[in-house]
mmCIF file of the N, C-alpha and C atoms, coordinates in Angstrom:
data_MODEL
# 
_entry.id   MODEL 
# 
loop_
_atom_site.group_PDB 
_atom_site.id 
_atom_site.type_symbol 
_atom_site.label_atom_id 
_atom_site.label_alt_id 
_atom_site.label_comp_id 
_atom_site.label_asym_id 
_atom_site.label_entity_id 
_atom_site.label_seq_id 
_atom_site.pdbx_PDB_ins_code 
_atom_site.Cartn_x 
_atom_site.Cartn_y 
_atom_site.Cartn_z 
_atom_site.occupancy 
_atom_site.B_iso_or_equiv 
_atom_site.pdbx_formal_charge 
_atom_site.auth_seq_id 
_atom_site.auth_comp_id 
_atom_site.auth_asym_id 
_atom_site.auth_atom_id 
_atom_site.pdbx_PDB_model_num 
ATOM 1   N N  . MET A 1 1  ? -34.047 22.731 -26.983 1.00 0.00 ? 1  MET A N  1 
ATOM 2   C CA . MET A 1 1  ? -35.731 22.864 -27.386 1.00 0.00 ? 1  MET A CA 1 
ATOM 3   C C  . MET A 1 1  ? -35.920 23.882 -27.413 1.00 0.00 ? 1  MET A C  1 
ATOM 4   N N  . VAL A 1 2  ? -36.849 24.186 -28.546 1.00 0.00 ? 2  VAL A N  1 
ATOM 5   C CA . VAL A 1 2  ? -37.559 25.572 -28.866 1.00 0.00 ? 2  VAL A CA 1 
ATOM 6   C C  . VAL A 1 2  ? -38.731 25.319 -28.121 1.00 0.00 ? 2  VAL A C  1 
ATOM 7   N N  . PRO A 1 3  ? -39.383 26.969 -27.714 1.00 0.00 ? 3  PRO A N  1 
ATOM 8   C CA . PRO A 1 3  ? -40.192 26.530 -26.770 1.00 0.00 ? 3  PRO A CA 1 
ATOM 9   C C  . PRO A 1 3  ? -41.556 26.567 -27.712 1.00 0.00 ? 3  PRO A C  1 
ATOM 10  N N  . GLY A 1 4  ? -42.261 25.522 -26.377 1.00 0.00 ? 4  GLY A N  1 
ATOM 11  C CA . GLY A 1 4  ? -43.485 25.382 -27.571 1.00 0.00 ? 4  GLY A CA 1 
ATOM 12  C C  . GLY A 1 4  ? -43.534 23.680 -28.336 1.00 0.00 ? 4  GLY A C  1 
ATOM 13  N N  . ARG A 1 5  ? -42.026 23.427 -28.577 1.00 0.00 ? 5  ARG A N  1 
ATOM 14  C CA . ARG A 1 5  ? -42.033 22.256 -29.490 1.00 0.00 ? 5  ARG A CA 1 
ATOM 15  C C  . ARG A 1 5  ? -42.477 21.102 -28.221 1.00 0.00 ? 5  ARG A C  1 
ATOM 16  N N  . TYR A 1 6  ? -41.890 20.873 -26.626 1.00 0.00 ? 6  TYR A N  1 
ATOM 17  C CA . TYR A 1 6  ? -42.273 19.879 -26.154 1.00 0.00 ? 6  TYR A CA 1 
ATOM 18  C C  . TYR A 1 6  ? -43.573 20.028 -26.254 1.00 0.00 ? 6  TYR A C  1 
ATOM 19  N N  . ARG A 1 7  ? -44.388 20.936 -25.962 1.00 0.00 ? 7  ARG A N  1 
ATOM 20  C CA . ARG A 1 7  ? -45.879 21.078 -25.612 1.00 0.00 ? 7  ARG A CA 1 
ATOM 21  C C  . ARG A 1 7  ? -46.722 20.461 -26.854 1.00 0.00 ? 7  ARG A C  1 
ATOM 22  N N  . ALA A 1 8  ? -46.387 20.691 -28.118 1.00 0.00 ? 8  ALA A N  1 
ATOM 23  C CA . ALA A 1 8  ? -46.882 19.862 -29.242 1.00 0.00 ? 8  ALA A CA 1 
ATOM 24  C C  . ALA A 1 8  ? -46.616 18.797 -29.033 1.00 0.00 ? 8  ALA A C  1 
ATOM 25  N N  . LEU A 1 9  ? -46.172 18.003 -28.714 1.00 0.00 ? 9  LEU A N  1 
ATOM 26  C CA . LEU A 1 9  ? -45.923 16.356 -28.349 1.00 0.00 ? 9  LEU A CA 1 
ATOM 27  C C  . LEU A 1 9  ? -47.356 16.041 -27.838 1.00 0.00 ? 9  LEU A C  1 
ATOM 28  N N  . PHE A 1 10 ? -48.022 16.755 -27.343 1.00 0.00 ? 10 PHE A N  1 
ATOM 29  C CA . PHE A 1 10 ? -49.547 16.707 -27.222 1.00 0.00 ? 10 PHE A CA 1 
ATOM 30  C C  . PHE A 1 10 ? -50.358 17.326 -27.543 1.00 0.00 ? 10 PHE A C  1 
ATOM 31  N N  . ARG A 1 11 ? -51.291 16.227 -27.706 1.00 0.00 ? 11 ARG A N  1 
ATOM 32  C CA . ARG A 1 11 ? -52.581 16.632 -28.629 1.00 0.00 ? 11 ARG A CA 1 
ATOM 33  C C  . ARG A 1 11 ? -53.705 17.422 -27.960 1.00 0.00 ? 11 ARG A C  1 
ATOM 34  N N  . GLY A 1 12 ? -53.678 17.677 -26.511 1.00 0.00 ? 12 GLY A N  1 
ATOM 35  C CA . GLY A 1 12 ? -54.576 18.765 -25.768 1.00 0.00 ? 12 GLY A CA 1 
ATOM 36  C C  . GLY A 1 12 ? -55.677 17.705 -25.146 1.00 0.00 ? 12 GLY A C  1 
ATOM 37  N N  . ARG A 1 13 ? -55.640 16.363 -25.563 1.00 0.00 ? 13 ARG A N  1 
ATOM 38  C CA . ARG A 1 13 ? -56.721 15.619 -25.122 1.00 0.00 ? 13 ARG A CA 1 
ATOM 39  C C  . ARG A 1 13 ? -56.053 14.338 -23.740 1.00 0.00 ? 13 ARG A C  1 
ATOM 40  N N  . PRO A 1 14 ? -56.593 14.212 -22.585 1.00 0.00 ? 14 PRO A N  1 
ATOM 41  C CA . PRO A 1 14 ? -56.100 13.567 -21.530 1.00 0.00 ? 14 PRO A CA 1 
ATOM 42  C C  . PRO A 1 14 ? -56.078 12.250 -21.961 1.00 0.00 ? 14 PRO A C  1 
ATOM 43  N N  . ALA A 1 15 ? -55.358 11.519 -21.308 1.00 0.00 ? 15 ALA A N  1 
ATOM 44  C CA . ALA A 1 15 ? -54.956 9.955  -21.754 1.00 0.00 ? 15 ALA A CA 1 
ATOM 45  C C  . ALA A 1 15 ? -56.138 9.029  -21.075 1.00 0.00 ? 15 ALA A C  1 
ATOM 46  N N  . PRO A 1 16 ? -56.483 7.932  -21.936 1.00 0.00 ? 16 PRO A N  1 
ATOM 47  C CA . PRO A 1 16 ? -57.910 6.988  -21.352 1.00 0.00 ? 16 PRO A CA 1 
ATOM 48  C C  . PRO A 1 16 ? -57.831 7.001  -19.780 1.00 0.00 ? 16 PRO A C  1 
ATOM 49  N N  . ASP A 1 17 ? -56.851 6.700  -19.205 1.00 0.00 ? 17 ASP A N  1 
ATOM 50  C CA . ASP A 1 17 ? -56.438 6.439  -17.816 1.00 0.00 ? 17 ASP A CA 1 
ATOM 51  C C  . ASP A 1 17 ? -56.427 7.753  -17.047 1.00 0.00 ? 17 ASP A C  1 
ATOM 52  N N  . GLU A 1 18 ? -56.381 9.020  -17.385 1.00 0.00 ? 18 GLU A N  1 
ATOM 53  C CA . GLU A 1 18 ? -56.066 10.046 -16.632 1.00 0.00 ? 18 GLU A CA 1 
ATOM 54  C C  . GLU A 1 18 ? -56.918 10.028 -15.300 1.00 0.00 ? 18 GLU A C  1 
ATOM 55  N N  . PRO A 1 19 ? -57.833 9.693  -15.019 1.00 0.00 ? 19 PRO A N  1 
ATOM 56  C CA . PRO A 1 19 ? -59.000 9.877  -13.738 1.00 0.00 ? 19 PRO A CA 1 
ATOM 57  C C  . PRO A 1 19 ? -57.948 8.677  -12.646 1.00 0.00 ? 19 PRO A C  1 
ATOM 58  N N  . ALA A 1 20 ? -57.418 7.731  -12.957 1.00 0.00 ? 20 ALA A N  1 
ATOM 59  C CA . ALA A 1 20 ? -56.554 7.053  -12.383 1.00 0.00 ? 20 ALA A CA 1 
ATOM 60  C C  . ALA A 1 20 ? -55.357 7.535  -11.961 1.00 0.00 ? 20 ALA A C  1 
ATOM 61  N N  . ARG A 1 21 ? -55.037 8.367  -12.582 1.00 0.00 ? 21 ARG A N  1 
ATOM 62  C CA . ARG A 1 21 ? -53.325 9.328  -12.119 1.00 0.00 ? 21 ARG A CA 1 
ATOM 63  C C  . ARG A 1 21 ? -53.453 10.198 -10.976 1.00 0.00 ? 21 ARG A C  1 
ATOM 64  N N  . ARG A 1 22 ? -52.724 10.571 -10.302 1.00 0.00 ? 22 ARG A N  1 
ATOM 65  C CA . ARG A 1 22 ? -52.006 11.426 -9.346  1.00 0.00 ? 22 ARG A CA 1 
ATOM 66  C C  . ARG A 1 22 ? -50.991 12.173 -9.380  1.00 0.00 ? 22 ARG A C  1 
ATOM 67  N N  . ARG A 1 23 ? -50.958 13.177 -9.438  1.00 0.00 ? 23 ARG A N  1 
ATOM 68  C CA . ARG A 1 23 ? -49.715 14.394 -8.954  1.00 0.00 ? 23 ARG A CA 1 
ATOM 69  C C  . ARG A 1 23 ? -49.647 15.093 -8.121  1.00 0.00 ? 23 ARG A C  1 
ATOM 70  N N  . ARG A 1 24 ? -48.496 15.107 -7.495  1.00 0.00 ? 24 ARG A N  1 
ATOM 71  C CA . ARG A 1 24 ? -48.392 16.179 -6.614  1.00 0.00 ? 24 ARG A CA 1 
ATOM 72  C C  . ARG A 1 24 ? -46.934 17.458 -6.869  1.00 0.00 ? 24 ARG A C  1 
ATOM 73  N N  . LEU A 1 25 ? -47.327 18.408 -6.457  1.00 0.00 ? 25 LEU A N  1 
ATOM 74  C CA . LEU A 1 25 ? -45.771 19.554 -7.170  1.00 0.00 ? 25 LEU A CA 1 
ATOM 75  C C  . LEU A 1 25 ? -45.227 19.566 -6.107  1.00 0.00 ? 25 LEU A C  1 
ATOM 76  N N  . ASP A 1 26 ? -44.204 19.107 -6.028  1.00 0.00 ? 26 ASP A N  1 
ATOM 77  C CA . ASP A 1 26 ? -43.067 19.120 -5.413  1.00 0.00 ? 26 ASP A CA 1 
ATOM 78  C C  . ASP A 1 26 ? -42.284 20.217 -4.864  1.00 0.00 ? 26 ASP A C  1 
ATOM 79  N N  . ALA A 1 27 ? -41.862 21.087 -5.939  1.00 0.00 ? 27 ALA A N  1 
ATOM 80  C CA . ALA A 1 27 ? -40.918 21.950 -5.445  1.00 0.00 ? 27 ALA A CA 1 
ATOM 81  C C  . ALA A 1 27 ? -41.154 22.875 -6.715  1.00 0.00 ? 27 ALA A C  1 
ATOM 82  N N  . VAL A 1 28 ? -40.741 24.352 -6.819  1.00 0.00 ? 28 VAL A N  1 
ATOM 83  C CA . VAL A 1 28 ? -40.473 25.272 -7.901  1.00 0.00 ? 28 VAL A CA 1 
ATOM 84  C C  . VAL A 1 28 ? -39.720 25.760 -7.508  1.00 0.00 ? 28 VAL A C  1 
ATOM 85  N N  . ASP A 1 29 ? -38.392 26.335 -8.324  1.00 0.00 ? 29 ASP A N  1 
ATOM 86  C CA . ASP A 1 29 ? -37.534 27.476 -7.747  1.00 0.00 ? 29 ASP A CA 1 
ATOM 87  C C  . ASP A 1 29 ? -37.458 27.933 -9.172  1.00 0.00 ? 29 ASP A C  1 
ATOM 88  N N  . VAL A 1 30 ? -37.320 29.418 -9.113  1.00 0.00 ? 30 VAL A N  1 
ATOM 89  C CA . VAL A 1 30 ? -37.476 30.336 -9.910  1.00 0.00 ? 30 VAL A CA 1 
ATOM 90  C C  . VAL A 1 30 ? -36.304 31.160 -9.657  1.00 0.00 ? 30 VAL A C  1 
ATOM 91  N N  . HIS A 1 31 ? -35.645 31.495 -10.915 1.00 0.00 ? 31 HIS A N  1 
ATOM 92  C CA . HIS A 1 31 ? -34.389 32.069 -10.793 1.00 0.00 ? 31 HIS A CA 1 
ATOM 93  C C  . HIS A 1 31 ? -34.152 33.240 -12.491 1.00 0.00 ? 31 HIS A C  1 
ATOM 94  N N  . GLY A 1 32 ? -34.805 34.227 -12.092 1.00 0.00 ? 32 GLY A N  1 
ATOM 95  C CA . GLY A 1 32 ? -35.111 35.403 -13.299 1.00 0.00 ? 32 GLY A CA 1 
ATOM 96  C C  . GLY A 1 32 ? -35.936 34.347 -14.551 1.00 0.00 ? 32 GLY A C  1 
ATOM 97  N N  . GLY A 1 33 ? -35.385 34.292 -15.804 1.00 0.00 ? 33 GLY A N  1 
ATOM 98  C CA . GLY A 1 33 ? -36.124 33.696 -16.601 1.00 0.00 ? 33 GLY A CA 1 
ATOM 99  C C  . GLY A 1 33 ? -36.100 31.943 -16.805 1.00 0.00 ? 33 GLY A C  1 
ATOM 100 N N  . VAL A 1 34 ? -35.684 31.605 -16.012 1.00 0.00 ? 34 VAL A N  1 
ATOM 101 C CA . VAL A 1 34 ? -35.382 29.943 -15.905 1.00 0.00 ? 34 VAL A CA 1 
ATOM 102 C C  . VAL A 1 34 ? -36.033 29.669 -14.733 1.00 0.00 ? 34 VAL A C  1 
ATOM 103 N N  . ALA A 1 35 ? -36.780 28.245 -14.483 1.00 0.00 ? 35 ALA A N  1 
ATOM 104 C CA . ALA A 1 35 ? -36.981 27.726 -13.198 1.00 0.00 ? 35 ALA A CA 1 
ATOM 105 C C  . ALA A 1 35 ? -36.730 26.466 -13.552 1.00 0.00 ? 35 ALA A C  1 
ATOM 106 N N  . THR A 1 36 ? -37.134 25.758 -12.472 1.00 0.00 ? 36 THR A N  1 
ATOM 107 C CA . THR A 1 36 ? -36.982 24.236 -12.201 1.00 0.00 ? 36 THR A CA 1 
ATOM 108 C C  . THR A 1 36 ? -38.413 23.711 -11.565 1.00 0.00 ? 36 THR A C  1 
ATOM 109 N N  . ALA A 1 37 ? -38.826 22.673 -11.634 1.00 0.00 ? 37 ALA A N  1 
ATOM 110 C CA . ALA A 1 37 ? -39.988 22.129 -10.996 1.00 0.00 ? 37 ALA A CA 1 
ATOM 111 C C  . ALA A 1 37 ? -39.823 20.792 -11.066 1.00 0.00 ? 37 ALA A C  1 
ATOM 112 N N  . ALA A 1 38 ? -40.605 20.017 -9.510  1.00 0.00 ? 38 ALA A N  1 
ATOM 113 C CA . ALA A 1 38 ? -40.209 18.916 -9.384  1.00 0.00 ? 38 ALA A CA 1 
ATOM 114 C C  . ALA A 1 38 ? -41.816 18.243 -9.123  1.00 0.00 ? 38 ALA A C  1 
ATOM 115 N N  . MET A 1 39 ? -42.012 17.265 -9.691  1.00 0.00 ? 39 MET A N  1 
ATOM 116 C CA . MET A 1 39 ? -43.616 16.428 -9.715  1.00 0.00 ? 39 MET A CA 1 
ATOM 117 C C  . MET A 1 39 ? -43.275 14.978 -9.455  1.00 0.00 ? 39 MET A C  1 
ATOM 118 N N  . THR A 1 40 ? -44.477 14.684 -8.459  1.00 0.00 ? 40 THR A N  1 
ATOM 119 C CA . THR A 1 40 ? -44.429 12.882 -8.487  1.00 0.00 ? 40 THR A CA 1 
ATOM 120 C C  . THR A 1 40 ? -45.641 12.664 -9.079  1.00 0.00 ? 40 THR A C  1 
ATOM 121 N N  . LEU A 1 41 ? -45.667 11.442 -9.941  1.00 0.00 ? 41 LEU A N  1 
ATOM 122 C CA . LEU A 1 41 ? -46.965 11.041 -10.238 1.00 0.00 ? 41 LEU A CA 1 
ATOM 123 C C  . LEU A 1 41 ? -47.131 9.682  -10.309 1.00 0.00 ? 41 LEU A C  1 
ATOM 124 N N  . ARG A 1 42 ? -48.293 9.119  -10.045 1.00 0.00 ? 42 ARG A N  1 
ATOM 125 C CA . ARG A 1 42 ? -48.543 7.890  -9.469  1.00 0.00 ? 42 ARG A CA 1 
ATOM 126 C C  . ARG A 1 42 ? -49.160 7.678  -10.566 1.00 0.00 ? 42 ARG A C  1 
ATOM 127 N N  . HIS A 1 43 ? -48.571 6.589  -11.322 1.00 0.00 ? 43 HIS A N  1 
ATOM 128 C CA . HIS A 1 43 ? -49.399 5.967  -13.004 1.00 0.00 ? 43 HIS A CA 1 
ATOM 129 C C  . HIS A 1 43 ? -49.133 4.570  -12.592 1.00 0.00 ? 43 HIS A C  1 
ATOM 130 N N  . GLY A 1 44 ? -50.254 4.133  -12.143 1.00 0.00 ? 44 GLY A N  1 
ATOM 131 C CA . GLY A 1 44 ? -50.650 2.695  -12.134 1.00 0.00 ? 44 GLY A CA 1 
ATOM 132 C C  . GLY A 1 44 ? -50.141 1.732  -10.877 1.00 0.00 ? 44 GLY A C  1 
ATOM 133 N N  . ALA A 1 45 ? -48.623 0.651  -11.060 1.00 0.00 ? 45 ALA A N  1 
ATOM 134 C CA . ALA A 1 45 ? -48.280 0.207  -10.438 1.00 0.00 ? 45 ALA A CA 1 
ATOM 135 C C  . ALA A 1 45 ? -46.385 1.417  -9.904  1.00 0.00 ? 45 ALA A C  1 
ATOM 136 N N  . ASP A 1 46 ? -46.862 2.262  -10.914 1.00 0.00 ? 46 ASP A N  1 
ATOM 137 C CA . ASP A 1 46 ? -45.363 3.113  -10.788 1.00 0.00 ? 46 ASP A CA 1 
ATOM 138 C C  . ASP A 1 46 ? -45.428 4.244  -10.147 1.00 0.00 ? 46 ASP A C  1 
ATOM 139 N N  . THR A 1 47 ? -44.514 4.646  -9.825  1.00 0.00 ? 47 THR A N  1 
ATOM 140 C CA . THR A 1 47 ? -44.196 6.398  -9.226  1.00 0.00 ? 47 THR A CA 1 
ATOM 141 C C  . THR A 1 47 ? -43.058 6.888  -9.761  1.00 0.00 ? 47 THR A C  1 
ATOM 142 N N  . PHE A 1 48 ? -43.202 7.987  -10.460 1.00 0.00 ? 48 PHE A N  1 
ATOM 143 C CA . PHE A 1 48 ? -42.657 8.770  -11.328 1.00 0.00 ? 48 PHE A CA 1 
ATOM 144 C C  . PHE A 1 48 ? -42.056 10.195 -10.805 1.00 0.00 ? 48 PHE A C  1 
ATOM 145 N N  . THR A 1 49 ? -40.866 10.781 -10.353 1.00 0.00 ? 49 THR A N  1 
ATOM 146 C CA . THR A 1 49 ? -40.466 11.758 -10.076 1.00 0.00 ? 49 THR A CA 1 
ATOM 147 C C  . THR A 1 49 ? -39.972 12.435 -11.414 1.00 0.00 ? 49 THR A C  1 
ATOM 148 N N  . ASP A 1 50 ? -40.816 13.421 -11.805 1.00 0.00 ? 50 ASP A N  1 
ATOM 149 C CA . ASP A 1 50 ? -40.513 14.182 -13.040 1.00 0.00 ? 50 ASP A CA 1 
ATOM 150 C C  . ASP A 1 50 ? -39.469 15.800 -12.424 1.00 0.00 ? 50 ASP A C  1 
ATOM 151 N N  . VAL A 1 51 ? -38.703 16.090 -13.506 1.00 0.00 ? 51 VAL A N  1 
ATOM 152 C CA . VAL A 1 51 ? -38.020 17.287 -13.001 1.00 0.00 ? 51 VAL A CA 1 
ATOM 153 C C  . VAL A 1 51 ? -37.701 18.139 -13.996 1.00 0.00 ? 51 VAL A C  1 
ATOM 154 N N  . PHE A 1 52 ? -38.351 19.408 -14.393 1.00 0.00 ? 52 PHE A N  1 
ATOM 155 C CA . PHE A 1 52 ? -38.455 19.754 -15.331 1.00 0.00 ? 52 PHE A CA 1 
ATOM 156 C C  . PHE A 1 52 ? -38.002 21.256 -15.662 1.00 0.00 ? 52 PHE A C  1 
ATOM 157 N N  . LEU A 1 53 ? -37.364 21.502 -16.646 1.00 0.00 ? 53 LEU A N  1 
ATOM 158 C CA . LEU A 1 53 ? -36.863 22.790 -16.556 1.00 0.00 ? 53 LEU A CA 1 
ATOM 159 C C  . LEU A 1 53 ? -37.697 23.801 -17.636 1.00 0.00 ? 53 LEU A C  1 
ATOM 160 N N  . LEU A 1 54 ? -37.526 25.315 -17.136 1.00 0.00 ? 54 LEU A N  1 
ATOM 161 C CA . LEU A 1 54 ? -38.780 26.145 -17.756 1.00 0.00 ? 54 LEU A CA 1 
ATOM 162 C C  . LEU A 1 54 ? -38.074 27.368 -17.987 1.00 0.00 ? 54 LEU A C  1 
ATOM 163 N N  . ILE A 1 55 ? -38.195 27.883 -18.889 1.00 0.00 ? 55 ILE A N  1 
ATOM 164 C CA . ILE A 1 55 ? -37.944 29.141 -19.576 1.00 0.00 ? 55 ILE A CA 1 
ATOM 165 C C  . ILE A 1 55 ? -39.145 29.831 -19.650 1.00 0.00 ? 55 ILE A C  1 
ATOM 166 N N  . ARG A 1 56 ? -38.673 30.956 -19.379 1.00 0.00 ? 56 ARG A N  1 
ATOM 167 C CA . ARG A 1 56 ? -39.688 32.065 -19.591 1.00 0.00 ? 56 ARG A CA 1 
ATOM 168 C C  . ARG A 1 56 ? -39.752 32.736 -21.197 1.00 0.00 ? 56 ARG A C  1 
ATOM 169 N N  . ALA A 1 57 ? -40.557 32.825 -21.675 1.00 0.00 ? 57 ALA A N  1 
ATOM 170 C CA . ALA A 1 57 ? -40.659 33.012 -23.048 1.00 0.00 ? 57 ALA A CA 1 
ATOM 171 C C  . ALA A 1 57 ? -42.283 33.454 -24.041 1.00 0.00 ? 57 ALA A C  1 
ATOM 172 N N  . ASP A 1 58 ? -42.128 34.025 -24.428 1.00 0.00 ? 58 ASP A N  1 
ATOM 173 C CA . ASP A 1 58 ? -43.635 34.577 -25.267 1.00 0.00 ? 58 ASP A CA 1 
ATOM 174 C C  . ASP A 1 58 ? -44.869 34.537 -23.978 1.00 0.00 ? 58 ASP A C  1 
ATOM 175 N N  . ALA A 1 59 ? -44.625 35.565 -23.094 1.00 0.00 ? 59 ALA A N  1 
ATOM 176 C CA . ALA A 1 59 ? -45.424 35.641 -21.740 1.00 0.00 ? 59 ALA A CA 1 
ATOM 177 C C  . ALA A 1 59 ? -45.808 34.726 -20.740 1.00 0.00 ? 59 ALA A C  1 
ATOM 178 N N  . GLY A 1 60 ? -44.816 33.844 -21.238 1.00 0.00 ? 60 GLY A N  1 
ATOM 179 C CA . GLY A 1 60 ? -45.279 32.353 -20.339 1.00 0.00 ? 60 GLY A CA 1 
ATOM 180 C C  . GLY A 1 60 ? -44.032 31.570 -19.689 1.00 0.00 ? 60 GLY A C  1 
ATOM 181 N N  . ARG A 1 61 ? -44.515 30.396 -19.381 1.00 0.00 ? 61 ARG A N  1 
ATOM 182 C CA . ARG A 1 61 ? -43.267 29.432 -19.192 1.00 0.00 ? 61 ARG A CA 1 
ATOM 183 C C  . ARG A 1 61 ? -43.443 28.107 -19.731 1.00 0.00 ? 61 ARG A C  1 
ATOM 184 N N  . TRP A 1 62 ? -42.114 27.816 -20.166 1.00 0.00 ? 62 TRP A N  1 
ATOM 185 C CA . TRP A 1 62 ? -42.128 26.420 -21.256 1.00 0.00 ? 62 TRP A CA 1 
ATOM 186 C C  . TRP A 1 62 ? -41.137 25.823 -20.787 1.00 0.00 ? 62 TRP A C  1 
ATOM 187 N N  . ILE A 1 63 ? -42.052 24.597 -20.899 1.00 0.00 ? 63 ILE A N  1 
ATOM 188 C CA . ILE A 1 63 ? -40.657 23.359 -20.475 1.00 0.00 ? 63 ILE A CA 1 
ATOM 189 C C  . ILE A 1 63 ? -39.566 23.081 -21.577 1.00 0.00 ? 63 ILE A C  1 
ATOM 190 N N  . ALA A 1 64 ? -38.533 23.472 -21.155 1.00 0.00 ? 64 ALA A N  1 
ATOM 191 C CA . ALA A 1 64 ? -37.421 23.236 -22.277 1.00 0.00 ? 64 ALA A CA 1 
ATOM 192 C C  . ALA A 1 64 ? -36.594 21.833 -22.152 1.00 0.00 ? 64 ALA A C  1 
ATOM 193 N N  . ASN A 1 65 ? -37.187 21.347 -20.893 1.00 0.00 ? 65 ASN A N  1 
ATOM 194 C CA . ASN A 1 65 ? -36.157 20.196 -20.932 1.00 0.00 ? 65 ASN A CA 1 
ATOM 195 C C  . ASN A 1 65 ? -36.980 19.194 -19.914 1.00 0.00 ? 65 ASN A C  1 
ATOM 196 N N  . LYS A 1 66 ? -36.918 17.882 -19.553 1.00 0.00 ? 66 LYS A N  1 
ATOM 197 C CA . LYS A 1 66 ? -37.702 17.246 -18.244 1.00 0.00 ? 66 LYS A CA 1 
ATOM 198 C C  . LYS A 1 66 ? -36.533 15.694 -18.255 1.00 0.00 ? 66 LYS A C  1 
ATOM 199 N N  . ALA A 1 67 ? -36.599 15.340 -17.184 1.00 0.00 ? 67 ALA A N  1 
ATOM 200 C CA . ALA A 1 67 ? -36.093 14.323 -16.686 1.00 0.00 ? 67 ALA A CA 1 
ATOM 201 C C  . ALA A 1 67 ? -36.868 13.935 -15.698 1.00 0.00 ? 67 ALA A C  1 
ATOM 202 N N  . TYR A 1 68 ? -36.548 12.091 -15.869 1.00 0.00 ? 68 TYR A N  1 
ATOM 203 C CA . TYR A 1 68 ? -37.363 11.796 -14.748 1.00 0.00 ? 68 TYR A CA 1 
ATOM 204 C C  . TYR A 1 68 ? -36.886 10.249 -14.083 1.00 0.00 ? 68 TYR A C  1 
ATOM 205 N N  . HIS A 1 69 ? -37.428 10.201 -12.768 1.00 0.00 ? 69 HIS A N  1 
ATOM 206 C CA . HIS A 1 69 ? -36.332 8.446  -12.528 1.00 0.00 ? 69 HIS A CA 1 
ATOM 207 C C  . HIS A 1 69 ? -37.842 7.820  -12.065 1.00 0.00 ? 69 HIS A C  1 
ATOM 208 N N  . ARG A 1 70 ? -38.235 6.790  -12.769 1.00 0.00 ? 70 ARG A N  1 
ATOM 209 C CA . ARG A 1 70 ? -39.196 5.720  -12.177 1.00 0.00 ? 70 ARG A CA 1 
ATOM 210 C C  . ARG A 1 70 ? -39.072 4.801  -11.472 1.00 0.00 ? 70 ARG A C  1 
ATOM 211 N N  . HIS A 1 71 ? -39.873 5.083  -9.967  1.00 0.00 ? 71 HIS A N  1 
ATOM 212 C CA . HIS A 1 71 ? -39.619 3.601  -8.929  1.00 0.00 ? 71 HIS A CA 1 
ATOM 213 C C  . HIS A 1 71 ? -40.815 2.789  -9.383  1.00 0.00 ? 71 HIS A C  1 
ATOM 214 N N  . THR A 1 72 ? -40.448 1.782  -9.102  1.00 0.00 ? 72 THR A N  1 
ATOM 215 C CA . THR A 1 72 ? -41.272 0.341  -9.182  1.00 0.00 ? 72 THR A CA 1 
ATOM 216 C C  . THR A 1 72 ? -41.665 -0.231 -8.004  1.00 0.00 ? 72 THR A C  1 
# 
């Protein structure tokens, strides 16, 4: 995915139920121009583990890909 394309999926406004969501950053590993980050998201009755692949470009880090596991 081209840097910025993932971010373009979001309109810059929080979801209507954003105040009810809870997040925790679990891990970040940086290896030069790439990094991974793992996060736990509690959303309603579900908990998600999100794993992000980040790349360094344009003076920042961008999400290149995301995978998740949904715990019910």
